[in-house]
C-alpha positions in Angstrom: 15.1 -10.4 3.1 12.6 -8.5 5.3 9.8 -6.4 4.2 11.8 -3.6 5.0 14.4 -3.8 3.0 11.9 -5.4 0.0 10.3 -1.8 0.2 13.3 -0.1 0.1 14.8 -1.9 -2.5 11.0 -1.7 -4.7 11.6 2.1 -3.9 15.0 2.7 -5.3 14.4 0.3 -8.4 11.2 2.3 -9.2 13.0 5.6 -9.0 11.4 6.7 -6.0 12.9 7.9 -2.7 12.0 6.0 0.5 9.4 8.3 2.0 7.2 8.2 5.1 3.7 7.7 3.1 3.3 7.2 -0.8 0.2 8.0 -3.0 -1.6 5.1 -4.3 -0.1 5.4 -7.7 3.6 5.2 -6.1 2.4 2.1 -4.1 1.3 0.3 -6.9 4.2 0.6 -8.4 6.0 -0.4 -5.3 4.0 -3.4 -5.1 3.7 -4.5 -8.8 -0.2 -4.2 -8.8 -2.3 -2.1 -10.5 -3.7 1.3 -8.9 -7.3 -0.1 -8.9 -6.5 -2.9 -6.6 -4.6 -0.3 -4.1 -7.8 1.8 -4.0 -10.0 -1.5 -3.7 -7.7 -2.4 -0.8 -8.3 1.1 1.0 -12.1 1.1 0.5 -12.3 -2.7 1.6 -10.2 -1.4 4.4 -7.7 -4.1 3.6 -4.9 -1.3 3.7 -4.9 1.7 5.4 -4.5 5.1 4.1 -4.6 8.7 5.4 -6.5 10.9 3.4 -5.8 14.6 2.9 -8.1 16.4 1.1 -9.0 14.7 -1.4 -5.9 12.6 -1.6 -5.1 9.2 -0.1 -1.2 8.6 1.4 -0.1 5.2 2.4 2.1 5.0 5.2 5.2 3.2 4.6 4.7 1.2 7.5 1.3 0.0 6.5 3.0 -1.1 3.0 5.7 -2.9 5.1 2.8 -4.5 7.2 1.0 -5.2 4.1 4.0 -7.1 2.8 4.3 -8.8 5.9 0.8 -10.5 5.2 -0.8 -9.1 8.4 -4.1 -8.2 6.8 -6.8 -9.0 9.4 -9.5 -7.7 7.1 -11.8 -9.2 4.8 -11.0 -10.5 1.3 -11.3 -7.8 -1.5 -14.9 -8.3 -3.3 -16.3 -9.0 0.6 -18.3 -5.9 0.8 -19.5 -6.6 4.4 -23.0 -8.1 3.5 
């Protein structure tokens, strides 16, 4: 099962619609990780997000990329020092 199918299955399992973008709490539920981890991934650049006002939205294509392991950025915790 590919990452796209995993994302669709996770969305359905958590009662979420398959969408073009997800909020950090929705993304956390889809990935099975905590919201703080999502925000850490966003702020470290490991997960790309679009900022609209004060809110972040993570494109579904970015979650697929993340699930496929195509992160080309430093590990969380590395603060670029």
